[in-house]
C-alpha positions as CSV (number, residue, x, y, z in Angstrom):
1,M,116.5,118.8,96.9
2,T,119.9,118.0,98.4
3,D,122.4,120.5,97.0
4,N,123.5,123.9,98.5
5,N,121.3,125.9,96.2
6,S,118.2,124.5,97.8
7,S,118.5,126.9,100.8
8,F,115.6,128.9,99.5
9,H,113.3,126.1,100.9
10,K,113.8,127.6,104.3
11,S,115.2,131.1,104.4
12,K,116.9,132.7,107.3
13,V,114.1,135.3,107.5
14,E,111.6,132.6,108.1
15,V,113.7,130.9,110.7
16,K,114.3,134.1,112.6
17,H,110.6,134.9,112.4
18,D,109.6,131.5,113.8
19,Q,112.1,132.0,116.6
20,S,110.8,135.4,117.5
21,C,107.2,134.1,117.5
22,N,108.2,131.3,119.8
23,K,110.0,133.6,122.1
24,E,107.0,135.9,122.3
25,D,104.7,132.9,123.1
26,G,107.1,131.7,125.8
27,H,107.3,135.2,127.3
28,R,103.6,135.4,127.5
29,H,103.3,132.1,129.3
30,A,106.1,132.9,131.7
31,H,104.6,136.4,132.6
32,P,100.9,136.2,132.1
33,A,100.3,139.2,134.4
34,K,102.2,141.4,132.1
35,N,100.4,140.5,128.9
36,D,96.7,141.2,128.4
37,S,94.4,139.3,126.0
38,K,94.6,142.1,123.4
39,A,98.4,141.9,123.2
40,E,98.3,138.1,123.0
41,H,95.8,138.3,120.1
42,S,97.8,140.9,118.3
43,S,101.0,138.9,118.5
44,S,99.4,135.7,117.4
45,E,97.6,137.4,114.5
46,R,100.9,139.0,113.4
47,C,102.8,135.7,113.4
48,S,99.9,133.9,111.6
49,S,99.7,136.7,109.0
50,N,103.5,136.6,108.3
51,N,103.4,132.8,108.0
52,D,100.5,133.0,105.5
53,S,102.5,135.6,103.6
54,A,105.5,133.3,103.4
55,D,103.3,130.4,102.1
56,N,101.9,132.6,99.4
57,S,105.2,133.9,98.2
58,L,106.6,133.1,94.7
59,T,109.5,131.2,96.3
60,A,107.1,129.0,98.2
61,V,105.2,128.3,94.9
62,L,108.5,127.6,93.2
63,E,109.5,125.2,96.0
64,Q,106.5,123.0,95.2
65,L,107.5,122.7,91.6
66,D,110.5,120.6,92.6
67,P,109.4,117.9,95.1
68,D,112.2,116.4,97.1
69,N,112.4,112.8,95.8
70,D,114.8,110.7,93.9
71,A,112.7,110.2,90.8
72,G,114.7,110.4,87.5
73,K,111.7,111.8,85.6
74,I,108.7,114.0,86.6
75,S,105.5,114.6,84.7
76,I,103.8,118.0,84.2
77,G,100.8,116.4,85.9
78,E,102.8,115.7,89.0
79,V,103.9,119.3,89.2
80,M,100.4,120.6,88.7
81,D,99.0,118.3,91.4
82,E,101.4,119.9,93.9
83,L,99.8,123.3,93.2
84,R,96.1,122.3,92.6
85,S,95.0,123.6,96.0
86,K,96.8,127.0,95.6
87,G,94.4,128.5,93.2
88,F,94.6,129.7,89.6
89,G,97.7,132.0,89.9
90,P,100.2,129.3,90.7
91,L,98.5,126.9,88.3
92,I,99.2,129.1,85.3
93,F,102.6,130.2,86.8
94,A,103.9,126.6,86.7
95,P,103.4,125.6,83.1
96,A,104.6,129.0,81.9
97,L,107.7,128.6,84.0
98,I,108.3,125.1,82.7
99,A,108.1,126.5,79.1
100,I,110.6,129.3,79.8
101,M,113.1,127.1,81.7
102,P,115.5,124.6,80.1
103,T,112.6,122.1,80.2
104,G,111.0,124.2,77.5
105,G,113.6,123.2,75.0
106,I,112.2,119.7,74.9
107,P,110.0,119.3,71.7
108,G,106.3,119.4,72.5
109,V,106.6,120.7,76.0
110,P,105.9,124.4,75.2
111,T,102.8,123.3,73.3
112,V,101.5,121.1,76.1
113,C,102.2,124.0,78.6
114,G,100.3,126.4,76.3
115,V,97.3,124.0,76.1
116,L,97.3,123.6,79.9
117,I,97.4,127.4,80.4
118,I,94.5,127.8,78.0
119,L,92.4,125.2,79.9
120,I,93.1,126.7,83.3
121,S,92.6,130.3,82.1
122,I,89.3,129.5,80.5
123,Q,88.1,128.0,83.8
124,M,89.2,131.1,85.6
125,L,87.5,133.3,83.0
126,F,84.2,131.5,83.7
127,G,84.5,131.7,87.4
128,K,85.2,128.1,88.2
129,E,86.3,127.8,91.8
130,R,88.3,124.6,91.7
131,P,90.4,124.0,88.6
132,W,90.1,120.8,86.7
133,L,93.3,119.3,85.1
134,P,93.2,117.0,82.1
135,Q,94.7,113.5,82.4
136,F,97.0,113.8,79.4
137,V,99.4,116.1,81.4
138,N,100.5,113.0,83.3
139,N,101.9,111.5,80.1
140,V,104.3,114.4,79.4
141,S,107.5,114.0,81.4
142,F,111.1,115.2,81.4
143,D,114.3,114.8,83.4
144,K,113.9,116.0,86.9
145,D,117.5,117.3,86.8
146,K,116.5,119.9,84.2
147,L,113.6,121.1,86.4
148,H,115.8,121.1,89.4
149,K,118.5,123.3,87.7
150,G,115.9,125.7,86.4
151,V,114.2,126.0,89.8
152,N,117.6,126.8,91.4
153,I,118.2,129.6,88.9
154,V,114.8,131.1,89.1
155,S,114.6,130.9,92.9
156,K,117.2,133.7,93.0
157,A,114.9,135.9,91.1
158,T,111.8,135.0,93.0
159,Q,113.4,135.8,96.3
160,W,114.1,139.3,95.0
161,I,110.6,139.6,93.5
162,D,109.0,138.6,96.8
163,K,110.7,141.6,98.5
164,V,109.5,144.0,95.7
165,V,105.9,143.1,94.9
166,K,103.0,144.1,97.0
167,P,99.3,144.9,96.6
168,R,99.1,148.0,94.4
169,I,96.5,149.6,92.1
170,E,93.4,148.0,93.6
171,S,91.4,148.2,90.4
172,L,93.8,145.8,88.7
173,S,93.2,143.1,91.3
174,S,89.4,143.2,91.0
175,N,87.4,140.2,89.7
176,K,87.0,142.0,86.3
177,A,90.7,142.6,86.0
178,K,91.3,138.9,86.8
179,K,89.1,137.9,84.0
180,V,90.9,140.2,81.7
181,A,94.2,138.6,82.8
182,A,92.7,135.2,82.1
183,A,91.6,136.2,78.6
184,L,95.1,137.7,77.9
185,C,96.7,134.5,79.2
186,V,94.6,132.5,76.7
187,F,95.9,134.6,73.9
188,A,99.5,134.3,75.1
189,A,99.2,130.6,75.5
190,L,97.7,130.2,72.0
191,A,100.7,132.2,70.6
192,M,103.1,129.8,72.4
193,I,102.0,126.9,70.1
194,P,103.2,128.3,66.7
195,L,106.1,130.2,68.3
196,E,107.6,126.9,69.5
197,L,108.8,126.6,65.9
198,V,110.9,129.8,66.3
199,P,114.0,129.4,68.6
200,F,113.5,131.0,72.0
201,A,110.4,132.9,70.7
202,V,108.1,131.0,73.2
203,M,109.8,132.9,76.0
204,I,107.9,136.1,75.2
205,P,104.3,134.9,75.6
206,A,105.4,132.6,78.5
207,A,106.9,135.5,80.3
208,S,103.7,137.4,79.8
209,V,101.7,134.6,81.4
210,I,104.2,134.5,84.3
211,L,103.7,138.2,84.9
212,F,99.9,137.8,85.0
213,A,100.3,134.9,87.3
214,I,102.5,137.0,89.7
215,A,99.9,139.7,89.5
216,L,97.2,137.2,90.5
217,I,99.3,135.8,93.4
218,T,100.5,139.2,94.8
219,E,97.7,141.5,93.6
220,D,100.3,143.9,92.3
221,G,98.8,146.1,89.5
222,Y,102.3,147.2,88.3
223,V,103.1,143.6,87.5
224,F,99.7,143.3,85.7
225,L,100.7,146.3,83.5
226,A,104.1,144.7,82.7
227,G,102.3,141.6,81.6
228,L,100.1,143.7,79.4
229,L,103.1,145.2,77.7
230,L,104.6,141.8,77.1
231,N,101.3,140.7,75.6
232,L,101.5,143.5,73.1
233,A,105.1,142.4,72.3
234,T,103.7,138.9,71.7
235,I,101.3,140.3,69.1
236,Y,104.1,142.0,67.3
237,F,106.4,139.0,67.4
238,L,103.6,136.7,66.3
239,V,102.8,138.9,63.3
240,T,106.4,139.5,62.2
241,Q,107.8,136.0,62.8
242,V,105.0,133.7,62.0
243,L,102.2,135.4,60.0
244,L,104.4,137.4,57.6
C-alpha cells in the first residue's frame, strides 16, 4: 500500500518496542558484567513474546489481506494463500471480512465466501491440522481498490480491538469450544447464501463469523459470547426475511 492510511502496517508502538529491545541488547553487550544470564534471558523472552503478539494481532492479519503490489485485480484464492499458515482463525476471518466490506456488494462474492467458510469450518470441526483450500477460489476476483479501501477503514477498528481483547473465560477457548465455534460458523455461512438476496442482510451472519474468528485468534471468551448473540440474530433474520 502506498497511501497515508497504510500506516497501520508498522505502528509507532512496534517501532518503539523494537528500538527498546535493540537498546537493551546493546547495553548488555557493552556492560556484560552488569547483566547476568537470567536477566538476558528474561529480556530476550519479553521482546520475543511481544513480537509474537504483534504478529498474531488482528491488524497484522488484516495487513496480509492487502498485499503491496500494483495488480488491478486480486482473487479470493490469493488472499487466502497469504493466510494459509496462520491457522483456522484468520482463514475464516478473511472471507467473512470480504463479505462484509464493499467487496461483498459484488454479486456472487458473499456466496463464495460463505462456501469457503463452510469448508474451512468443517475441517476445523473434524480436527484437521492444516486447512485445505479449493481451487475454485482462485477464479473469483475483484478490484484491488475496493479491498484496499475496505482494509483501510477496518484497520482503524482492528487497532482498537487489539488493545481491548485478551484471553478471558478459559473454558470458551478450549478445543470443545472451538468445535462449537466451527459448527456455528457453518450455520452462519449457510445463512449467508440465501441472505445475499436481501440487501445488507449478509452482514449479520458475516459479522458473527468475524467475532468467532476473533475469539479463535485472541482466545477472548467475551468475543465468543458476542458471536453467539449475533448467531441468534442470524436465526431470527433468516426466519423473518427469507423463510416467512
